[in-house]
C-alpha positions in Angstrom: -27.3 -33.8 -68.2 -25.7 -30.2 -69.2 -22.7 -30.8 -67.3 -21.9 -34.1 -69.6 -22.7 -32.7 -72.7 -20.3 -29.8 -71.8 -17.8 -32.9 -70.8 -18.1 -34.5 -74.7 -17.8 -31.1 -76.4 -15.8 -28.6 -74.5 -15.5 -25.0 -75.6 -12.6 -24.4 -77.9 -9.9 -22.6 -76.7 -7.8 -20.1 -78.9 -5.0 -18.5 -78.8 -4.6 -14.4 -80.4 -1.9 -12.7 -82.1 -2.1 -9.3 -82.2 0.0 -6.3 -82.9 -1.7 -2.8 -83.2 -5.4 -1.9 -82.1 -7.3 -5.1 -81.5 -10.3 -4.2 -83.7 -10.7 -7.6 -85.5 -9.7 -9.5 -82.1 -12.6 -7.2 -80.1 -14.8 -8.2 -83.0 -14.0 -11.9 -82.4 -14.3 -11.7 -79.0 -17.9 -9.6 -78.9 -19.0 -12.8 -80.9 -18.2 -14.6 -78.2 -20.1 -12.6 -75.4 -23.1 -12.4 -78.3 -22.9 -15.9 -78.6 -22.7 -16.2 -82.0 -19.1 -18.0 -81.8 -18.6 -20.9 -79.2 -15.1 -20.5 -78.4 -13.0 -19.3 -74.9 -9.5 -17.1 -75.5 -7.0 -17.9 -73.5 -4.4 -15.4 -73.9 -2.9 -13.0 -76.2 0.4 -12.9 -77.7 1.5 -9.3 -78.4 4.1 -8.3 -80.4 4.4 -5.1 -79.0 3.9 -3.2 -75.7 0.9 -0.2 -74.6 -1.2 -2.0 -78.3 -5.1 -1.4 -78.2 -5.1 -5.2 -78.1 -3.7 -5.9 -75.1 -6.4 -3.1 -73.5 -9.2 -4.8 -75.1 -7.7 -8.4 -73.3 -7.0 -7.2 -70.3 -10.1 -5.5 -69.9 -11.8 -9.0 -70.4 -9.4 -10.7 -68.1 -7.5 -12.4 -70.7 -3.6 -13.0 -70.3 -1.0 -10.9 -72.2 2.3 -12.0 -72.8 4.3 -9.4 -75.2 6.7 -11.2 -76.7 9.4 -8.5 -78.6 9.2 -8.1 -82.6 12.0 -10.4 -84.5 13.8 -7.6 -86.5 17.9 -7.4 -87.3 18.8 -10.2 -84.4 20.9 -13.1 -85.3 20.3 -16.4 -85.7 20.8 -17.2 -82.1 18.4 -14.6 -81.0 15.7 -15.3 -83.6 15.7 -18.8 -82.8 15.4 -18.0 -79.1 12.8 -16.0 -79.7 10.6 -18.5 -81.6 11.7 -21.1 -78.7 10.0 -18.9 -75.9 7.2 -17.7 -77.7 6.4 -21.6 -78.3 6.6 -22.6 -74.8 4.4 -19.6 -73.9 1.7 -21.2 -76.4 2.2 -24.4 -75.2 1.3 -23.9 -72.0 -1.8 -22.5 -72.8 -2.9 -25.7 -74.8 -5.2 -23.8 -77.0 -7.7 -25.6 -79.8 -6.6 -23.1 -82.0 -5.4 -20.1 -83.2 -6.7 -16.5 -84.1 -3.5 -13.8 -85.8 -5.2 -10.8 -85.5 -3.2 -8.0 -86.9 -0.3 -10.1 -86.0 2.6 -8.5 -88.0 5.4 -11.2 -87.9 5.4 -14.7 -89.6 4.8 -17.9 -86.9 7.4 -20.0 -87.0 6.5 -23.9 -87.9 6.9 -24.9 -84.3 3.8 -23.0 -83.2 1.5 -25.0 -85.8 2.8 -27.7 -84.4 1.7 -27.0 -80.6 -1.3 -25.9 -81.5 -3.7 -28.8 -82.2 -6.3 -27.3 -84.8 -6.5 -24.9 -87.4 -4.7 -21.1 -87.0 -6.8 -18.4 -88.7 -5.9 -15.1 -90.5 -7.6 -12.5 -92.2 -6.1 -10.4 -94.7 -7.5 -7.5 -96.1 -7.1 -8.3 -100.1 -9.0 -10.5 -102.3 -6.4 -13.4 -102.2 -4.4 -14.3 -104.0 -4.0 -11.0 -104.8 -2.2 -8.4 -102.8 -0.7 -11.2 -100.7 2.7 -12.0 -99.5 5.4 -11.1 -97.6 5.3 -6.9 -97.3 1.3 -6.2 -98.1 0.4 -5.5 -94.8 -1.9 -2.7 -93.3 -2.2 0.4 -95.6 0.3 -0.9 -98.2 -2.3 -3.2 -99.3 -5.2 -0.9 -100.2 -2.3 1.3 -101.9 -1.4 -1.4 -104.1 -4.6 -2.4 -105.0 -5.9 1.8 -106.0 -2.3 1.9 -107.8 -3.1 -1.2 -110.0 -7.0 0.3 -110.8 -9.0 -2.3 -109.1 -12.1 -1.9 -109.5 -13.2 -4.2 -106.3 -11.9 -5.3 -102.7 -12.6 -7.5 -99.9 -11.0 -9.4 -97.5 -9.8 -13.2 -97.2 -10.1 -15.6 -93.9 -7.4 -18.5 -94.6 -5.8 -21.0 -92.5 -1.7 -20.2 -91.7 0.5 -22.3 -93.1 4.5 -21.5 -93.0 4.1 -19.3 -96.1 3.0 -15.7 -95.9 -1.2 -15.8 -97.2 -0.4 -18.8 -99.3 -2.9 -21.5 -96.7 -6.4 -22.6 -97.7 -8.7 -19.9 -98.1 -11.6 -20.0 -96.2 -14.1 -17.3 -97.3 -14.0 -13.9 -98.5 -16.4 -10.4 -98.5 -15.7 -8.3 -101.7 -16.9 -4.7 -102.4 -16.7 -2.6 -105.1 -14.6 0.3 -105.1 -16.1 3.9 -105.5 -14.6 6.7 -107.3 -11.4 8.7 -105.9 -11.7 6.0 -103.2 -8.2 7.1 -100.6 -6.4 4.2 -99.4 -7.5 5.4 -95.8 -10.9 5.3 -97.1 -10.5 1.8 -98.9 -9.0 0.5 -95.2 -12.0 1.6 -93.2 -14.7 0.0 -95.5 -13.1 -4.0 -95.5 -12.1 -3.8 -92.2 -16.1 -3.5 -91.5 -15.9 -6.3 -93.5 -13.8 -8.5 -91.5 -15.2 -7.7 -88.8 -18.2 -9.7 -89.6 -16.4 -12.3 -91.8 -13.8 -13.0 -89.4 -15.9 -14.7 -86.5 -18.7 -15.8 -88.8 -16.1 -18.1 -90.5 -14.5 -19.3 -87.9 -17.3 -20.4 -86.1 -18.4 -22.5 -89.4 -14.9 -23.9 -89.9 -14.9 -25.1 -86.2 -18.0 -26.7 -86.6 -17.1 -28.5 -89.8 -13.7 -29.6 -87.9 -14.7 -33.0 -88.5 -14.6 -33.3 -92.2 -12.4 -30.5 -92.4 -9.0 -32.3 -90.7 -7.3 -33.3 -93.1 -7.3 -30.2 -94.9 -5.7 -28.4 -91.0 -3.0 -31.4 -91.2 -2.2 -30.8 -94.8 -1.9 -26.7 -94.0 0.2 -27.3 -91.6 
């Protein structure tokens, strides 16, 4: 009976993308291990070698593919990298994707080969302080320079445009006096570790009713 139910409702497979330490990636893996998130990671795409996210994947026997970041190379080279990335992701047959500190824009071909949603978490209250160039400590510096009294993080669907996909959830915090960008980054990151896996799980549970949203987000 259990096997029959599992066959009808297979555990969703996802591919993760990371460029750094992978703390959000690890928070998702730990949620899976606790049973809070029903999913399995079929691979990690790393944009750089020797990053923390790779270690976290290998510790759990998750396949890792290191594909270089796109820089100032020619259009032909960029197109070749996009094609290689797309082929690797397609071979994994993921049901959804998760960006975890991935500092590259996903080519639209990736959104086409992933059958379900692609999630991202951004360290601000979008639409504020989002878009190209807003990542990492730069976001928190901009928040403080603008004199904001609160900040937080946003989970959203990935589209062809930076940080413009449908917002799924946000978590907020008040900014204390004399807060530094580093302090704010640490506080927001703690929110991210809780919000991200919860939002992924609830969104997947509602996949049937939200499928049209996912389709338009692509």
